[in-house]
N, C-alpha and C positions, 0 to 999 in steps of 0.2 A: 479516535479512529486512527488506525495505522494505515499508511499509504504505501503500497509496494508496486514494483515494476513501473515506476514513473520517474525516471532519472531527472529530467529538467524541472518538472513541476515540483517534485518533492524538494529538490535542492533549492529552488527559489523560495520555498516555504520554510526553509531552515532545516531541511532534512540532512541526512548523513549519507554520503556516497560509500558504497562498499565495493572495492575493486574486485574484479572477477577473472576466472579462467574460462568463462563462456559456457560451462556445463549447466544447462537449465536445472534449477532446483537446488543447486549446491550453494554453499556460502560464497563461492567464487563467481556466481552469475552477476551480470550487470544489473544491479538493483539499487533503488533509492528508497528511502523510507522517511516518513515525517509523521508528526502528530498534529491533529487539529480537533477542535471540539465541534466541528460542523461537517456532517457526513456529506451534505450537498457540495460543499467546497472541495472535499476530498475527491468526490466523483467527478466534478468538473475538471479538476487538475489532471486526473487520470485520463479522462476523455480527450483533453487537449494533447496529452502526451501520445495517446494511441493514434489520434488524428495526424500527428506529425510523423508517424512511422517509427518512433523510438521504442514502442512497446506494442505487443500484439494482444496483451491481456493485462488486467489489473486486479489486484486483490486488496480489498479494504476490510479490515477487521476492527470490531468494536473492542475497546480495552477500557479498563478502569484503573485509576491510580491506586497504588498500594505501597506498603513498606516491606522491605526484605527483613525477615525475622531476626537473624543474628546481628545485622548491622544497623537496622532501621533506616537504611538508605532508600530513597524514593525510587519506585519502579512502576511499570504498568503490567497488568495481568489481563490476559485474554478473557473475554466474556463467553466465548463459544459461538458467536454469531459473526458472519462475514458476508461480503458481497463479491461476486466474481463478475467482472465486466469484460465483454468481448464484442467485436464488431458483428453486426448482422449483415445479411446480403444487401440490405438497403443502405448500408453505410452508417447506420446509427450504432450507438453502443447500448447493448442490452445488459442489464444487471440482474443476476440471479442470486438470491439469498441462500446461504448455506449455514449449516450448524456443525460444529466440531464435536 
């Protein structure tokens, strides 16, 4: 699972910080990413970050391990399914599955 829009949670899980220019959706947005084999743990980390006010939404994508063709370097490939988390009016986080 790839974990996005979760700066502190992903960094504490071994994620990589991407410095930003503040433009949402650009490579310069304040974003953190991480990899875990547990969707529940990724969702919990994202929910904690949203509760802290550091993020207003989170995107989790399922990936699978692969190898880059020319170099045989390990990498991850998107599977085409993800989950978008946002706060509800009741203050909970609702997750909506989406397909790419």
